[in-house]
C-alpha positions as CSV (number, residue, x, y, z in Angstrom):
1,M,-113.5,-131.5,19.4
2,M,-114.2,-134.3,16.9
3,R,-112.8,-133.8,13.4
4,R,-113.4,-135.8,10.2
5,N,-111.1,-135.4,7.2
6,G,-109.8,-132.1,8.5
7,F,-113.3,-130.6,9.1
8,S,-114.9,-129.9,12.5
9,L,-118.2,-131.9,12.9
10,P,-120.3,-128.8,13.8
11,L,-119.1,-127.1,10.6
12,F,-119.8,-130.2,8.6
13,V,-123.3,-130.4,9.9
14,F,-123.9,-126.7,9.4
15,C,-122.8,-126.9,5.7
16,G,-125.1,-129.9,5.2
17,L,-128.1,-128.2,6.6
18,L,-127.4,-125.0,4.6
19,A,-127.1,-127.0,1.3
20,A,-130.4,-128.8,2.0
21,G,-132.1,-125.5,2.8
22,L,-130.9,-123.9,-0.4
23,F,-132.1,-126.9,-2.4
24,L,-135.6,-126.6,-0.9
25,V,-135.7,-122.8,-1.6
26,A,-134.7,-123.4,-5.2
27,A,-137.3,-126.2,-5.6
28,N,-140.2,-124.2,-4.1
29,G,-139.3,-120.8,-5.5
30,R,-138.0,-121.6,-9.0
31,G,-139.3,-119.1,-11.5
32,H,-141.0,-117.1,-8.8
33,L,-138.6,-114.2,-9.0
34,A,-139.0,-114.0,-12.8
35,A,-142.7,-113.7,-12.4
36,G,-142.4,-110.8,-10.0
37,G,-143.7,-112.7,-6.9
38,P,-142.4,-112.7,-3.4
39,T,-138.9,-114.1,-3.0
40,A,-138.0,-117.3,-1.1
41,L,-136.5,-115.0,1.5
42,G,-139.9,-113.6,2.4
43,S,-142.2,-110.9,1.2
44,S,-140.3,-107.9,2.5
45,P,-140.5,-105.1,-0.2
46,S,-136.8,-104.3,0.4
47,L,-135.9,-107.9,-0.5
48,C,-138.4,-108.3,-3.3
49,K,-137.3,-105.1,-5.1
50,K,-133.6,-104.9,-4.4
51,P,-131.9,-104.4,-7.8
52,S,-129.3,-106.8,-9.0
53,F,-126.4,-104.8,-10.4
54,T,-125.1,-107.8,-12.3
55,S,-128.4,-108.2,-14.1
56,T,-128.8,-107.3,-17.7
57,Q,-132.3,-105.9,-17.0
58,P,-132.4,-102.1,-17.5
59,R,-133.6,-100.0,-14.6
60,G,-136.6,-97.7,-15.0
61,L,-136.5,-94.1,-14.0
62,F,-139.1,-94.5,-11.2
63,G,-138.7,-98.3,-10.6
64,L,-136.6,-101.3,-11.3
65,G,-137.5,-102.0,-14.9
66,R,-138.3,-105.5,-16.0
67,A,-137.4,-108.2,-18.4
68,A,-138.7,-107.7,-21.9
69,Q,-141.5,-110.2,-21.7
70,T,-142.5,-110.0,-18.0
71,P,-144.7,-107.3,-16.6
72,R,-143.3,-105.8,-13.4
73,R,-146.6,-105.1,-11.8
74,T,-150.2,-106.0,-12.2
75,V,-152.9,-103.4,-12.2
76,R,-156.4,-103.1,-10.8
77,R,-159.0,-104.1,-13.3
78,F,-162.7,-104.4,-12.8
79,A,-164.6,-107.5,-13.5
80,V,-167.3,-107.3,-16.2
81,D,-170.0,-109.6,-17.5
82,V,-169.5,-109.6,-21.3
83,Q,-170.2,-111.9,-24.1
84,P,-166.6,-112.9,-25.0
85,V,-165.4,-112.5,-28.5
86,V,-163.1,-115.5,-27.9
87,E,-164.1,-118.2,-25.5
88,A,-162.2,-117.6,-22.2
89,Q,-160.5,-120.4,-20.3
90,P,-163.0,-121.7,-17.7
91,D,-160.4,-121.6,-14.8
92,Q,-159.1,-118.1,-15.7
93,K,-160.1,-115.5,-13.1
94,S,-160.3,-111.7,-13.5
95,V,-157.2,-109.7,-12.7
96,W,-157.7,-108.2,-9.2
97,V,-154.8,-105.9,-8.6
98,D,-154.1,-102.6,-7.0
99,R,-154.5,-99.6,-9.3
100,H,-156.6,-96.5,-8.9
101,S,-154.9,-94.1,-11.3
102,Q,-157.2,-91.3,-12.4
103,T,-155.2,-90.3,-15.5
104,K,-155.7,-93.0,-18.2
105,M,-153.0,-94.4,-20.6
106,I,-153.2,-95.2,-24.3
107,A,-150.7,-97.5,-25.8
108,T,-150.1,-97.9,-29.6
109,V,-150.0,-101.4,-31.1
110,G,-147.4,-101.9,-33.8
111,P,-144.6,-104.2,-34.9
112,S,-143.0,-104.3,-31.5
113,T,-146.1,-105.3,-29.6
114,R,-148.6,-106.9,-32.1
115,N,-148.7,-110.2,-30.2
116,E,-150.8,-111.5,-27.4
117,E,-148.1,-111.6,-24.7
118,M,-147.0,-108.0,-25.2
119,I,-150.5,-106.6,-25.4
120,E,-151.5,-108.4,-22.3
121,A,-148.3,-107.2,-20.5
122,M,-149.0,-103.6,-21.5
123,W,-152.6,-103.9,-20.3
124,Q,-151.5,-105.3,-17.0
125,G,-148.8,-102.6,-16.8
126,G,-151.4,-99.8,-16.9
127,A,-152.6,-99.3,-20.5
128,D,-156.4,-98.6,-20.5
129,V,-156.9,-98.1,-24.3
130,F,-155.0,-99.5,-27.3
131,R,-154.5,-97.4,-30.4
132,V,-154.4,-98.9,-33.9
133,P,-152.8,-96.3,-36.3
134,M,-154.2,-96.8,-39.8
135,C,-151.3,-94.8,-41.4
136,Y,-149.0,-97.6,-40.6
137,S,-151.4,-100.6,-40.4
138,S,-153.0,-102.7,-43.2
139,H,-156.5,-104.0,-42.5
140,E,-154.9,-107.4,-41.9
141,D,-152.5,-106.0,-39.3
142,A,-155.3,-104.0,-37.6
143,R,-157.6,-107.1,-37.5
144,E,-154.9,-109.2,-35.9
145,G,-154.3,-106.6,-33.2
146,I,-158.0,-105.9,-32.4
147,N,-158.7,-109.7,-32.2
148,L,-155.9,-110.1,-29.7
149,I,-157.2,-107.2,-27.6
150,R,-160.7,-108.7,-27.5
151,K,-159.3,-112.2,-26.7
152,I,-157.4,-110.7,-23.7
153,E,-160.5,-108.8,-22.7
154,A,-162.6,-111.9,-22.7
155,R,-160.0,-114.0,-20.9
156,H,-159.8,-111.5,-18.0
157,G,-163.5,-110.6,-17.9
158,S,-162.9,-106.9,-18.3
159,T,-163.4,-104.1,-20.9
160,I,-160.6,-102.6,-22.9
161,G,-161.0,-99.6,-25.2
162,V,-159.8,-99.7,-28.9
163,L,-159.0,-96.4,-30.7
164,M,-158.7,-96.5,-34.5
165,D,-156.5,-93.5,-35.6
166,L,-157.3,-92.5,-39.2
167,Q,-154.6,-91.3,-41.5
168,G,-156.5,-88.3,-42.7
169,P,-155.4,-85.9,-45.6
170,K,-151.8,-86.0,-44.6
171,L,-149.2,-85.5,-47.3
172,R,-146.6,-88.2,-47.4
173,I,-143.7,-88.9,-49.7
174,G,-143.3,-92.2,-51.5
175,E,-140.9,-95.1,-51.1
176,F,-137.1,-95.0,-51.0
177,K,-135.1,-98.0,-52.3
178,D,-133.4,-98.8,-49.0
179,G,-136.2,-97.4,-46.8
180,S,-134.5,-94.0,-46.1
181,V,-131.9,-91.6,-47.5
182,A,-129.6,-88.9,-46.2
183,V,-130.0,-85.4,-47.6
184,E,-127.4,-82.6,-47.0
185,E,-127.7,-78.9,-46.5
186,G,-127.5,-76.9,-49.8
187,Q,-128.4,-79.8,-52.0
188,R,-131.3,-79.9,-54.6
189,F,-134.2,-82.3,-53.9
190,V,-137.3,-82.8,-56.0
191,L,-140.9,-83.8,-55.1
192,D,-142.6,-85.1,-58.3
193,L,-145.5,-87.2,-59.6
194,K,-143.4,-90.1,-60.9
195,E,-144.3,-93.5,-59.6
196,E,-140.6,-94.5,-59.2
197,V,-138.7,-95.5,-56.1
198,G,-136.9,-92.4,-54.7
199,D,-133.2,-91.7,-54.0
200,N,-131.3,-88.8,-52.4
201,T,-132.2,-86.5,-55.3
202,R,-136.0,-87.0,-55.7
203,V,-139.0,-88.9,-54.4
204,S,-142.6,-89.5,-55.4
205,F,-145.2,-87.0,-54.1
206,P,-148.6,-87.9,-55.7
207,Y,-150.5,-84.7,-54.8
208,A,-150.8,-82.6,-58.0
209,K,-153.3,-80.2,-56.3
210,V,-150.7,-79.3,-53.6
211,F,-147.9,-78.0,-55.8
212,P,-149.5,-74.6,-56.4
213,Y,-149.6,-74.1,-52.6
214,M,-145.8,-74.5,-52.4
215,T,-144.8,-70.9,-53.0
216,P,-141.1,-70.1,-53.9
217,G,-139.2,-68.9,-50.8
218,S,-141.4,-70.7,-48.3
219,V,-139.8,-73.3,-45.9
220,I,-141.4,-76.8,-45.8
221,P,-140.7,-79.2,-43.0
222,L,-140.1,-82.9,-44.1
223,G,-140.3,-85.9,-41.9
224,G,-142.0,-84.1,-39.0
225,G,-139.4,-81.4,-39.0
226,R,-136.2,-83.5,-39.1
227,V,-135.4,-81.9,-42.5
228,N,-136.3,-78.4,-43.6
229,A,-136.3,-77.4,-47.3
230,R,-136.9,-74.1,-49.1
231,V,-139.1,-74.0,-52.2
232,M,-137.0,-72.9,-55.2
233,A,-139.5,-73.5,-58.0
234,T,-142.8,-75.2,-58.5
235,S,-145.0,-76.4,-61.4
236,M,-148.0,-78.7,-61.9
237,E,-145.7,-81.7,-62.0
238,E,-143.0,-81.1,-59.5
239,T,-141.5,-78.9,-56.8
240,V,-137.8,-78.2,-56.6
241,L,-136.4,-77.8,-53.0
242,E,-133.1,-76.7,-51.5
243,I,-132.3,-78.5,-48.3
244,V,-131.6,-75.9,-45.6
245,R,-131.3,-78.4,-42.7
246,G,-130.1,-81.9,-43.6
247,G,-131.0,-85.2,-42.1
248,R,-132.6,-88.5,-42.9
249,L,-135.8,-89.0,-44.8
250,S,-137.8,-92.3,-44.6
251,T,-140.5,-93.9,-46.7
252,N,-143.9,-92.4,-46.1
253,D,-142.5,-89.4,-44.2
254,R,-144.8,-86.4,-43.7
255,V,-144.7,-83.2,-45.7
256,N,-146.1,-80.1,-44.0
257,I,-147.1,-76.8,-45.6
258,P,-147.4,-74.6,-42.5
259,K,-150.4,-72.2,-42.1
260,V,-151.9,-73.2,-45.4
261,H,-155.4,-74.7,-45.6
262,L,-155.1,-77.3,-48.4
263,P,-158.1,-78.2,-50.6
264,Y,-158.8,-81.5,-48.8
265,R,-161.5,-82.7,-46.5
266,A,-160.6,-84.1,-43.1
267,L,-162.1,-87.4,-44.3
268,T,-160.4,-89.0,-47.3
269,D,-161.7,-91.9,-49.4
270,Q,-159.3,-94.2,-47.6
271,D,-160.5,-92.9,-44.2
272,V,-164.1,-93.9,-45.2
273,K,-162.9,-97.4,-46.1
274,D,-161.1,-97.6,-42.8
275,I,-164.1,-96.4,-40.8
276,E,-166.2,-99.2,-42.4
277,F,-163.6,-101.7,-41.5
278,G,-163.3,-100.3,-37.9
279,L,-167.1,-100.5,-37.4
280,E,-167.0,-104.1,-38.6
281,M,-164.3,-104.8,-36.0
282,G,-166.2,-103.1,-33.3
283,V,-163.7,-100.3,-32.4
284,D,-164.8,-97.9,-29.7
285,W,-163.1,-94.7,-30.7
286,I,-162.3,-93.3,-34.1
287,A,-159.6,-90.5,-34.1
288,L,-160.2,-88.0,-37.0
289,S,-157.0,-86.3,-38.3
290,C,-156.5,-82.7,-39.3
291,V,-159.8,-81.4,-37.9
292,R,-160.2,-77.7,-38.7
293,T,-164.0,-77.1,-38.3
294,K,-166.9,-78.6,-36.4
295,E,-168.3,-79.7,-39.7
296,D,-165.4,-82.2,-40.0
297,V,-166.6,-83.8,-36.8
298,I,-170.3,-83.7,-37.8
299,E,-169.5,-85.5,-41.1
300,A,-167.6,-88.2,-39.3
301,K,-170.4,-88.7,-36.8
302,R,-172.9,-89.0,-39.6
303,L,-170.8,-91.9,-41.1
304,V,-170.3,-93.6,-37.7
305,G,-173.7,-93.1,-36.2
306,N,-174.0,-94.5,-32.6
307,N,-171.5,-97.3,-33.4
308,A,-168.4,-95.5,-32.1
309,F,-167.2,-92.2,-30.6
310,I,-165.3,-89.5,-32.5
311,M,-162.1,-88.0,-31.2
312,A,-161.0,-84.8,-32.9
313,K,-157.2,-84.5,-33.4
314,I,-155.9,-80.9,-33.2
315,E,-152.7,-81.0,-35.2
316,T,-153.0,-77.8,-37.3
317,S,-153.6,-74.1,-36.5
318,V,-157.3,-73.6,-35.8
319,D,-159.1,-70.3,-35.1
320,A,-159.9,-70.0,-31.3
321,G,-163.7,-69.7,-32.0
322,E,-163.7,-72.7,-34.2
323,L,-161.7,-74.7,-31.7
324,S,-164.4,-74.1,-29.1
325,E,-167.0,-75.4,-31.5
326,I,-164.9,-78.5,-32.2
327,I,-164.4,-79.2,-28.5
328,K,-168.2,-78.9,-28.0
329,E,-169.1,-81.1,-30.9
330,A,-166.5,-83.9,-30.5
331,D,-166.8,-86.8,-28.1
332,A,-163.1,-86.3,-27.2
333,V,-160.1,-84.2,-28.3
334,M,-156.5,-85.1,-28.9
335,V,-153.6,-82.6,-28.7
336,A,-151.4,-84.0,-31.4
337,R,-148.3,-82.1,-30.6
338,G,-146.0,-83.4,-33.3
339,D,-147.8,-82.1,-36.3
340,L,-149.2,-79.1,-34.3
341,G,-145.6,-78.0,-33.6
342,V,-144.7,-78.3,-37.3
343,D,-147.7,-76.5,-38.6
344,T,-147.3,-73.6,-36.1
345,N,-144.0,-73.5,-34.2
346,V,-142.5,-75.3,-31.3
347,E,-142.8,-72.5,-28.8
348,S,-146.6,-72.2,-29.5
349,V,-147.3,-75.8,-28.5
350,P,-147.1,-75.6,-24.6
351,P,-149.5,-72.7,-24.2
352,M,-151.9,-74.2,-26.8
353,Q,-151.8,-77.5,-25.0
354,K,-152.7,-75.9,-21.7
355,A,-155.4,-73.8,-23.2
356,I,-157.0,-76.9,-25.0
357,I,-156.9,-79.0,-21.8
358,A,-158.5,-76.2,-19.8
359,E,-161.3,-75.7,-22.2
360,C,-162.0,-79.4,-22.6
361,K,-162.2,-79.9,-18.8
362,Q,-164.6,-77.0,-18.5
363,K,-166.8,-78.4,-21.3
364,G,-166.6,-82.0,-19.9
365,T,-164.9,-83.2,-23.1
366,P,-162.2,-85.9,-22.5
367,V,-158.8,-84.7,-23.7
368,V,-155.7,-86.7,-24.7
369,V,-152.1,-85.4,-24.9
370,S,-150.0,-87.3,-27.4
371,T,-146.7,-87.4,-29.3
372,Q,-143.2,-87.7,-28.0
373,M,-144.2,-88.2,-24.4
374,L,-141.3,-90.5,-23.7
375,D,-139.7,-90.3,-27.1
376,S,-136.2,-91.3,-26.0
377,M,-137.5,-94.6,-24.8
378,I,-137.9,-95.8,-28.4
379,F,-134.2,-96.6,-28.1
380,A,-133.4,-96.3,-24.4
381,P,-134.7,-98.1,-21.3
382,T,-135.2,-94.9,-19.4
383,P,-136.5,-91.4,-20.4
384,T,-134.9,-88.1,-20.0
385,R,-135.8,-86.0,-17.0
386,A,-137.3,-83.4,-19.3
387,E,-139.7,-86.1,-20.7
388,A,-140.7,-87.1,-17.2
389,S,-141.5,-83.5,-16.4
390,D,-143.4,-83.2,-19.7
391,V,-145.6,-86.2,-18.8
392,A,-146.1,-84.9,-15.2
393,N,-147.1,-81.4,-16.4
394,A,-149.9,-82.9,-18.6
395,I,-151.1,-84.8,-15.6
396,Y,-151.0,-81.7,-13.4
397,D,-153.0,-79.9,-16.1
398,G,-155.7,-82.5,-15.7
399,A,-155.5,-84.4,-19.0
400,D,-157.9,-87.4,-19.2
401,A,-155.3,-89.6,-20.9
402,L,-151.7,-89.7,-22.1
403,M,-150.7,-91.6,-25.2
404,L,-147.6,-93.6,-26.1
405,S,-147.0,-93.7,-29.8
406,A,-143.7,-95.1,-31.3
407,E,-142.6,-95.9,-27.8
408,T,-144.8,-99.0,-27.8
409,A,-145.5,-99.4,-31.5
410,S,-142.0,-99.8,-32.8
411,G,-139.7,-99.0,-29.8
412,S,-137.2,-101.4,-28.2
413,Y,-138.6,-100.9,-24.7
414,P,-142.4,-100.9,-24.9
415,L,-143.1,-102.4,-21.5
416,E,-140.6,-100.2,-19.8
417,A,-142.3,-97.2,-21.4
418,V,-145.7,-98.3,-20.0
419,D,-144.1,-98.9,-16.6
420,T,-142.5,-95.5,-16.5
421,M,-145.6,-93.6,-17.6
422,E,-147.6,-95.4,-14.9
423,D,-145.0,-94.6,-12.3
424,I,-145.1,-90.9,-13.2
425,I,-148.9,-90.9,-13.1
426,K,-148.9,-92.5,-9.6
427,A,-146.2,-90.2,-8.3
428,V,-148.0,-87.0,-9.5
429,E,-151.5,-88.1,-8.4
430,Q,-150.2,-88.8,-4.9
431,S,-148.8,-85.2,-4.5
432,D,-150.6,-82.4,-2.6
433,E,-150.0,-80.1,-5.5
434,Y,-152.0,-82.3,-7.9
435,K,-155.0,-82.5,-5.5
436,K,-154.8,-78.7,-4.9
437,R,-154.9,-78.1,-8.7
438,M,-157.9,-80.4,-9.3
439,D,-159.8,-78.5,-6.6
440,S,-158.9,-75.1,-7.8
441,D,-159.9,-75.9,-11.4
442,V,-163.4,-77.0,-10.4
443,S,-164.0,-73.8,-8.4
444,R,-163.6,-71.7,-11.5
445,Y,-166.3,-73.5,-13.6
446,P,-169.3,-71.3,-14.3
447,P,-172.7,-72.6,-13.1
448,N,-174.5,-75.1,-15.3
449,E,-177.9,-76.6,-14.7
450,N,-177.0,-79.8,-16.4
451,Y,-174.1,-80.3,-13.9
452,A,-175.9,-79.1,-10.8
453,L,-176.6,-82.5,-9.3
454,V,-173.2,-83.8,-10.2
455,T,-171.5,-80.8,-8.5
456,A,-173.6,-81.4,-5.4
457,A,-172.7,-85.1,-5.5
458,R,-169.0,-84.2,-5.5
459,Q,-169.4,-82.1,-2.4
460,I,-171.7,-84.5,-0.6
461,A,-169.3,-87.4,-1.3
462,R,-166.6,-85.3,0.6
463,D,-168.9,-84.3,3.4
464,V,-169.9,-87.9,4.2
465,S,-166.5,-89.3,3.4
466,A,-168.0,-91.6,0.7
467,S,-165.7,-94.4,-0.6
468,A,-167.0,-94.1,-4.1
469,I,-169.4,-92.3,-6.5
470,V,-171.4,-94.9,-8.4
471,C,-173.1,-94.0,-11.7
472,F,-175.6,-95.8,-13.8
473,S,-175.2,-94.7,-17.4
474,S,-176.3,-96.1,-20.8
475,Y,-174.4,-93.6,-23.0
476,G,-171.6,-92.3,-20.7
477,R,-173.0,-88.8,-20.1
478,I,-173.2,-89.0,-16.3
479,P,-169.7,-90.4,-15.6
480,R,-168.3,-87.8,-18.0
481,Q,-170.1,-85.1,-16.0
482,V,-168.6,-86.5,-12.8
483,A,-165.2,-86.7,-14.3
484,R,-165.4,-82.9,-15.1
485,E,-165.7,-82.3,-11.4
486,R,-162.3,-84.1,-10.8
487,T,-163.6,-85.8,-7.7
488,T,-161.2,-87.5,-5.3
489,Q,-163.4,-90.6,-5.0
490,P,-163.3,-93.3,-7.7
491,V,-166.2,-93.1,-10.2
492,L,-167.5,-96.6,-10.5
493,T,-169.8,-96.7,-13.6
494,L,-172.4,-99.4,-14.3
495,S,-173.6,-99.7,-17.9
496,E,-175.7,-102.2,-19.8
497,D,-173.9,-101.2,-23.0
498,V,-170.5,-102.8,-23.4
499,K,-169.4,-100.2,-26.0
500,T,-170.1,-97.5,-23.4
501,A,-168.1,-99.4,-20.8
502,R,-165.2,-99.7,-23.2
503,M,-165.4,-96.1,-24.2
504,L,-165.2,-94.9,-20.6
505,N,-161.8,-96.5,-20.2
506,L,-160.5,-93.2,-21.7
507,V,-162.2,-90.9,-19.2
508,W,-160.5,-89.5,-16.2
509,G,-161.1,-91.3,-12.9
510,V,-163.9,-93.6,-14.3
511,Y,-163.9,-97.3,-13.7
512,P,-166.5,-98.9,-16.0
513,V,-168.3,-102.2,-15.4
514,H,-170.5,-103.8,-18.0
515,V,-173.8,-105.0,-16.3
516,P,-176.1,-106.5,-18.9
517,G,-179.0,-107.0,-16.3
518,L,-179.6,-103.3,-15.9
519,S,-181.8,-101.6,-18.4
520,Y,-182.5,-97.9,-19.0
521,E,-185.8,-98.7,-20.7
522,E,-187.0,-100.7,-17.7
523,F,-185.5,-98.2,-15.2
524,S,-185.7,-99.1,-11.5
525,F,-183.7,-96.9,-9.1
526,D,-184.0,-99.5,-6.4
527,E,-182.3,-102.1,-8.6
528,V,-179.6,-99.5,-9.4
529,L,-179.0,-98.9,-5.7
530,G,-178.8,-102.6,-5.0
531,K,-176.3,-103.2,-7.9
532,A,-174.3,-100.1,-6.8
533,K,-173.8,-101.5,-3.3
534,E,-173.1,-105.0,-4.5
535,T,-170.6,-103.9,-7.2
536,S,-168.7,-101.4,-5.1
537,L,-168.1,-104.2,-2.5
538,E,-167.1,-106.7,-5.1
539,Q,-164.6,-104.4,-6.7
540,G,-163.1,-103.5,-3.4
541,L,-164.0,-99.8,-3.7
542,A,-166.0,-99.9,-0.5
543,K,-166.1,-101.9,2.7
544,Q,-169.3,-103.1,4.5
545,G,-170.9,-100.0,6.0
546,D,-169.1,-97.4,3.9
547,M,-171.0,-94.6,2.4
548,V,-171.5,-94.6,-1.4
549,V,-173.1,-91.8,-3.5
550,V,-175.3,-93.1,-6.3
551,L,-176.2,-91.1,-9.4
552,A,-178.5,-92.0,-12.3
553,S,-180.7,-90.5,-14.9
554,K,-184.5,-91.1,-14.5
555,P,-186.2,-91.4,-17.9
556,G,-188.8,-88.8,-18.8
557,A,-189.5,-86.0,-21.3
558,D,-189.5,-83.4,-18.5
559,E,-186.3,-84.6,-16.8
560,V,-183.1,-82.6,-16.8
561,P,-180.5,-84.3,-19.2
562,G,-177.8,-86.2,-17.5
563,A,-177.9,-87.0,-13.8
564,N,-181.2,-86.1,-12.2
565,I,-181.5,-88.5,-9.3
566,M,-179.1,-89.1,-6.4
567,Q,-179.0,-91.1,-3.1
568,I,-176.5,-91.9,-0.4
569,V,-176.4,-95.5,0.6
570,Q,-174.4,-97.8,2.9
571,A,-172.5,-100.5,1.1
């Protein structure tokens, strides 16, 4: 055997070929792994997704996690013909990816995510709607976030919902010198009208009308229940408290007075200013805080008109009869569990949540579950198993959407939080138990003439194994009726109104597409049928020859409201 400098020739040749091969792999695949694409070793899932235990990337609960700035997966989005707010890049194509989750996700925009790269990554990770909380956002901050959302929407040729969350008549303490203070059990602490920076003995509380409602002996939660204090004495200028459970208080923390109806409207003067600003910015949803009566919703609708949709936040104790009226009047309902648990008690929240979801589904009102869904992910890359079960239970109950709050607004792992919630949604929706629950819920609904054709369409779609149900809707009524039926087929919705298409991103199982060419005023069902076939094929929801059930509303004074015309067509 020939040897050169102590090496065998075959070994020398082998090493040379191996080095050359590795060089070519590195040259062709550089950066590909970081972008989440197939590895240079092939596209085998086991190779693409194998975790590196020497990596500094955190692992997710249901997946591998990802680097802070790189989305792990892309998600299915539907192309839309919109007039862009910001001119899109001419060579940029729509995001065609593989997602059919029925339960929607809302992500809150805040200091951790108020930049284009992070918002786009959350959208591609599964967020359908973005929340702008006005209690923590100036108009400048909100404008920046909304403009970025619309820029991303235009670039990808899609629709993205924007939810403006009003502060409402919530009681908040003033500012602390260092942002927060620690208070201890047994110490004295004062809420007063002074406009001075607070310390660990007192803080500003500019609500003179509220002091009479703080009765001596009552216990008041501060900071969302992190601190509890007993009222010792009160006057028109201050309330003296004794801390019964210590902790940290921060600037602008909430003060709750449980089971007391304070003399404030649901809409404050600041809320009215924020609504005017939101309508100027073209927000799609406006969340109304501390709703107690249907009149609160009616007042907000009167201010907003047809320019946005009203979501009623249930975060205080509400009479059961009044709650039913609120659900009937509102365009959507949010179960705001944080304040709800403080205003009532912790053990009351789970049954209240289930009852509200059930009634909203029966009435066809979209319902959102919010607050502390994945709370530990504010500081950790993975949630607790209890949080994962909490999210799963809301999905099993049939909530239209789940909301991430501080997890994405100010948390250290916003993209991981989005990923984890999307993973849980997918895992639950693929389970037999989930499908069984959706079927059993529908069977208990009482007959309703406005839903008759939609109920029939659901059954027909199953009988003919339709690939999709396609709706034509100007105002979103028909797809919301179909969503109530919790159909197993995707609900593709065509609308000539871009605001309707954006709004529907919140609704269970609905995939909205903006089609400016269709017109309700110049209604042509043949045109609707043609567009339904064309769009279902374009979106990949049906293949050539598949059955598609088409629903629409034929204009006319004598026609039944909502869906009143249906046809089965081949795509």
